[in-house]
NUVEX-745071 format. One record per atom (N, C-alpha, C): residue number from 1; atom name; x, z, y. Coordinates in steps of 0.001 Angstrom, whole numbers, plus 500000, padded with zeros to 6 digits. Layout:
% NUVEX-745071
PT:nr:atom:px:pz:py
PT:NUM:CA:X:Z:Y
...
This chain:
% NUVEX-745071
PT:nr:atom:px:pz:py
PT:1:N:883641:388793:128882
PT:1:CA:883262:389350:129773
PT:1:C:884182:390472:130429
PT:2:N:884582:390596:131764
PT:2:CA:885582:391613:131839
PT:2:C:884839:392754:131748
PT:3:N:886001:394060:131425
PT:3:CA:885446:395375:131227
PT:3:C:884797:395811:132598
PT:4:N:883756:396350:132140
PT:4:CA:882966:396629:133756
PT:4:C:883623:398213:134155
PT:5:N:883683:398292:135379
PT:5:CA:883980:399481:135641
PT:5:C:883099:400631:135896
PT:6:N:883965:401682:135753
PT:6:CA:882957:403377:135486
PT:6:C:883478:403863:136665
PT:7:N:882593:404815:137058
PT:7:CA:882177:405260:138531
PT:7:C:881271:406896:138384
PT:8:N:882001:407603:138869
PT:8:CA:881179:408909:139096
PT:8:C:880586:408746:140593
PT:9:N:878982:409032:140665
PT:9:CA:878544:408950:141718
PT:9:C:877534:410521:141851
PT:10:N:878037:410976:143264
PT:10:CA:877070:412324:143501
PT:10:C:875974:411573:144152
PT:11:N:874812:411885:143915
PT:11:CA:873701:411573:144518
PT:11:C:872890:412994:145182
PT:12:N:871851:412811:146200
PT:12:CA:870975:413985:146563
PT:12:C:870106:413620:145348
PT:13:N:869418:414943:145205
PT:13:CA:868443:414754:143933
PT:13:C:867330:414175:144299
PT:14:N:866632:413951:145871
PT:14:CA:865671:413034:146418
PT:14:C:865891:411658:146313
PT:15:N:867480:411277:146245
PT:15:CA:867952:409650:146429
PT:15:C:867701:409331:144837
PT:16:N:868201:409957:144081
PT:16:CA:868340:410039:142397
PT:16:C:866796:410017:142254
PT:17:N:865942:410672:142458
PT:17:CA:864601:410732:142046
PT:17:C:863785:409439:142576
PT:18:N:864122:408946:143488
PT:18:CA:863426:407691:144484
PT:18:C:864283:406333:143667
PT:19:N:865535:406347:143054
PT:19:CA:866210:405525:142274
PT:19:C:865461:405287:140684
PT:20:N:865049:406581:140486
PT:20:CA:864813:406558:139198
PT:20:C:863309:406049:138807
PT:21:N:862743:406385:139849
PT:21:CA:861067:405701:140088
PT:21:C:861245:404262:140106
PT:22:N:861916:404011:141080
PT:22:CA:861924:402207:141060
PT:22:C:862464:401461:140099
PT:23:N:863584:402445:139048
PT:23:CA:863808:401602:138101
PT:23:C:863027:401501:137268
PT:24:N:862272:402861:137005
PT:24:CA:861000:402647:135938
PT:24:C:860204:401645:136071
PT:25:N:859709:401765:137406
PT:25:CA:858612:400558:138075
PT:25:C:859286:398934:137684
PT:26:N:860708:398696:137500
PT:26:CA:861043:397830:137381
PT:26:C:861526:397643:135608
PT:27:N:861231:398703:134791
PT:27:CA:861840:398284:133506
PT:27:C:863341:398288:133535
PT:28:N:864000:398989:134288
PT:28:CA:865386:398836:134209
PT:28:C:865944:400711:134061
PT:29:N:867352:400459:133585
PT:29:CA:867936:402153:133163
PT:29:C:868251:402564:134913
PT:30:N:868427:403838:135291
PT:30:CA:868848:403892:136799
PT:30:C:870090:403367:136933
PT:31:N:871146:403468:136021
PT:31:CA:872398:402497:136385
PT:31:C:872044:401273:136721
PT:32:N:871410:400340:135726
PT:32:CA:871109:398985:136085
PT:32:C:870546:399086:137726
PT:33:N:869457:399924:138214
PT:33:CA:868999:399739:139192
PT:33:C:869822:399944:140475
PT:34:N:870578:400686:140435
PT:34:CA:871765:401078:141121
PT:34:C:872541:399735:141210
PT:35:N:872916:398817:140295
PT:35:CA:873615:397728:140433
PT:35:C:872767:396700:141200
PT:36:N:871364:396587:140758
PT:36:CA:870926:395803:141892
PT:36:C:870602:395980:143066
PT:37:N:870469:397323:143207
PT:37:CA:870281:397632:144669
PT:37:C:871510:397161:145237
PT:38:N:872808:397334:144398
PT:38:CA:873857:397298:145425
PT:38:C:874144:395502:145712
PT:39:N:874116:395073:144560
PT:39:CA:873778:393423:144558
PT:39:C:872683:392900:145811
PT:40:N:871768:393539:145983
PT:40:CA:870712:393185:146785
PT:40:C:871510:393449:148156
PT:41:N:871984:394731:148649
PT:41:CA:872789:394900:149667
PT:41:C:873618:393870:149978
PT:42:N:874563:393635:148965
PT:42:CA:875560:392623:149324
PT:42:C:875524:391295:149595
PT:43:N:874365:390586:148892
PT:43:CA:873848:389532:149372
PT:43:C:873117:389380:150702
PT:44:N:872764:390330:151125
PT:44:CA:872058:390766:152563
PT:44:C:873117:390757:153469
PT:45:N:874328:391337:153172
PT:45:CA:875399:391542:154019
PT:45:C:876258:390136:154073
PT:46:N:875679:389056:153274
PT:46:CA:876434:388121:153158
PT:46:C:877827:387933:152537
PT:47:N:877903:389345:151098
PT:47:CA:879020:389332:150341
PT:47:C:878694:389288:148747
PT:48:N:878313:388026:148949
PT:48:CA:877560:388020:147257
PT:48:C:878603:388083:146584
PT:49:N:878779:388489:145149
PT:49:CA:879989:388377:144629
PT:49:C:880094:387275:143492
PT:50:N:879072:386586:143494
PT:50:CA:879304:385142:142658
PT:50:C:879097:383896:143512
PT:51:N:880124:383022:142949
PT:51:CA:879965:381804:143460
PT:51:C:878596:381097:143411
PT:52:N:878403:381166:142234
PT:52:CA:877126:380101:141836
PT:52:C:875898:380702:142358
PT:53:N:875737:381796:143096
PT:53:CA:874692:382323:143557
PT:53:C:873864:383299:142531
PT:54:N:874311:383489:141466
PT:54:CA:873545:384196:140583
PT:54:C:874296:385629:140800
PT:55:N:873337:386565:141006
PT:55:CA:874041:387792:141112
PT:55:C:873888:388894:139464
PT:56:N:873564:388439:138225
PT:56:CA:873769:389084:137148
PT:56:C:872661:389669:136914
PT:57:N:871129:389601:137663
PT:57:CA:870009:390641:137476
PT:57:C:869279:389698:136963
PT:58:N:869378:388446:136603
PT:58:CA:868573:387622:136336
PT:58:C:867772:386572:136974
PT:59:N:867941:386946:138426
PT:59:CA:867373:386441:139500
PT:59:C:868684:385118:139889
PT:60:N:868020:384366:140874
PT:60:CA:868760:383231:140922
PT:60:C:869066:383642:142570
PT:61:N:869987:383135:143450
PT:61:CA:870190:383173:144402
PT:61:C:868891:383133:145593
PT:62:N:868051:382295:145152
PT:62:CA:866841:382529:146108
PT:62:C:866500:383984:146087
PT:63:N:865769:384508:146932
PT:63:CA:865118:385758:146724
PT:63:C:863882:385323:145944
PT:64:N:863870:386635:144707
PT:64:CA:862570:386084:143594
PT:64:C:862695:384922:142941
PT:65:N:863306:384646:142522
PT:65:CA:863300:383326:141839
PT:65:C:862641:382915:140606
PT:66:N:862136:384494:139796
PT:66:CA:861055:384734:139066
PT:66:C:859866:385105:139940
PT:67:N:858410:384326:139792
PT:67:CA:857544:384579:140257
PT:67:C:857011:386148:140635
PT:68:N:857167:386532:142074
PT:68:CA:856877:388053:142284
PT:68:C:857824:388901:141820
PT:69:N:859029:388574:141458
PT:69:CA:859982:389750:141247
PT:69:C:860567:390695:142529
PT:70:N:860253:391791:142132
PT:70:CA:860403:392774:142964
PT:70:C:859771:392790:144414
PT:71:N:858420:392494:144090
PT:71:CA:857435:392354:145084
PT:71:C:856351:393217:144862
PT:72:N:855784:393974:145401
PT:72:CA:854654:394793:145439
PT:72:C:853650:393466:145543
PT:73:N:852313:394394:144859
PT:73:CA:850984:393478:144934
PT:73:C:850523:392866:146313
PT:74:N:850407:391804:146476
PT:74:CA:849883:391265:148162
PT:74:C:851107:390860:148875
PT:75:N:852353:391059:148540
PT:75:CA:853268:390789:149688
PT:75:C:853920:389140:148991
PT:76:N:853551:388404:150421
PT:76:CA:854012:387024:150364
PT:76:C:855453:386835:150009
PT:77:N:855648:385594:149443
PT:77:CA:856886:384880:149278
PT:77:C:857192:383800:150456
PT:78:N:856324:384014:150957
PT:78:CA:856313:383040:152520
PT:78:C:857215:383684:153716
PT:79:N:857963:383225:154247
PT:79:CA:858529:383679:155376
PT:79:C:857566:383726:156626
PT:80:N:857496:384814:157259
PT:80:CA:856615:385009:158363
PT:80:C:856722:383612:159468
PT:81:N:856062:382833:159702
PT:81:CA:855609:382024:160645
PT:81:C:854393:382049:161443
PT:82:N:854993:381900:162629
PT:82:CA:853705:382232:163677
PT:82:C:852778:381243:163845
PT:83:N:851619:381469:164100
PT:83:CA:850462:380463:164081
PT:83:C:850958:379780:165342
PT:84:N:850597:378334:165320
PT:84:CA:850609:377580:166289
PT:84:C:849070:377196:166806
């Protein structure tokens, strides 16, 4: 595995607190949560960093490869489809 890049990051305290709470909810470190969030943003922008679709977070290319991963209670995994 290539050596990981080190980065000094300055954040607004409110942003840090929100990321820290999100990390605690997902049982991740703040550092891992920031990387997870960046990978989500890259995937949404069509700039996924891995050819095989894996993003290094334990989830596959399909959103929520693990049942319920990253979803709040009651949030559906199904796409919104209008009733016919």
